[in-house]
Structure formats: C-alpha cells, structure tokens
C-alpha positions, 0 to 999 in steps of 0.5 A: 361936133364934140359929144361934150356939146350934145345933150344925152338922153336916157332914151325915155322920150320925155317930152316938154310939159303937157300942151295947153289945150285951152286957146290963149284967148279963153279963160280957164274956167273951173267949177269949185269941185273941179279946182278941188279935184286938181288941188287934191291930185297935186297934193297927193302927188307931192305929199304922198306918192313923190316922197315914197318914190324918192325913198325908193330911188335913194335906197336903190342908189345906195345899192351901187351900180345904177346902170342895171338897177331897175328900181333906180331906173324906174323910180327916176322915170316915175319922178320925172312923170310926177314932176311933169304932172305937178308942173302942169297941175300948178299952171292950170290952177294958177290960171283957173277962174273958179266959177260957182254955178250955184251963184248964177243969177240968170237961170233962164239961159245956158252959161258955164256950169249949167246942166242942160237937157236937149233933144236931138233931131232923132228925138233922143234926149241928152243931158250934159253939164258944161264944166272946165276943160280939166273936168270934162268926162263924157261918161259922167255927162260932163262936157268942156264949155268950149266943146262944139255942143257947149258952144251951140248951147251957150246963151240958149233958153228953154225951147230954143233950137240951136244949130250944132255943127257936126262932122256929118253936117249941121244938126238942130237941137232943142233945149228942153231944160236948164238947171244950175247946182 
C-alpha cells in the first residue's frame, strides 16, 4: 500500500475521546455544584489555558524548524489534550440532568443527592453522599449514584437493612440517617 493512503501519527498515542462511563440506559444526573464545577473547568480550559498555549505554539512555530522545537511539540500535544477534555466536558454537560437535592420532596427515602449514614456489619458508621458520576470523590465521601453502595441504599428508609454485594460476598448494612441539602 502506498504511504499516501496511510495515516501518519506523531507517536503520542492519542486515543479517541474519553469513554463514556455511564451506561446508555441511565441518565447523567448531576448536582448543581457538580454541573457548575464542570462548567468552570471548561471555561478555564477554553478561556485561560488554551489561549496561553496557542500563543506559545505560535511563537515557537515562528522560530523555524519545528521538528526539534520542544515548545512547539509540547504545545501541540497540550492543545490536543485540552481539546479532548473540552469535548468530553461539553458532551457531559449537554446530557446532564441537574437535580437539586434540596428540592427533594420525599425526605424519608434515599434518592439522588441524599447524604446517608449507614452501619456496616462490623459496626462502623459510614457517611456518603450520592452524586453524579463526574462528581464522585471517595475522599470527600461522595459516591456515584450508580455505585454498588448507592444502588443498595437507593429507596431505603432509616432503620432499613439492605444487602450490599461485595467481591467478598453479600454484606448487610443498616441505614442510620438520611438528609438532603
């Protein structure tokens, strides 16, 4: 095959946009804070970081030979990374269903946005908040609403015991408290 018909790569191993981690059958729920965070990241990338990199790449390109120009090569790579992340964020925000947990009417059951304290079989209490996939951060106690723990807790009430499926086998957890906002 002639080389004219093959795509040459610059060897950076660029892959297509980030995979969609949300199953097609689920909605992309987000809290208002989560949506605002993604919008802020997109704004920062497109209005602050990208223009600076474009300026650096333009300057580096004006210096002549681009094949060994580190500023040019790194800048172009960083631009691809920024554009890829911006596409991902835009898609996530386009499909987002923003749900304000403070407007939840049924405060006695666990739904999206709830902060739940539960007791595991070993007697330890854990507090988690059910948030959107893009907001999940276990260090802050925020878990995705489609995680195994969240699925087990969904629709439970205070005092209910639910079965959590773990790799070590099923575990029973008890809902101690539920709050919104």
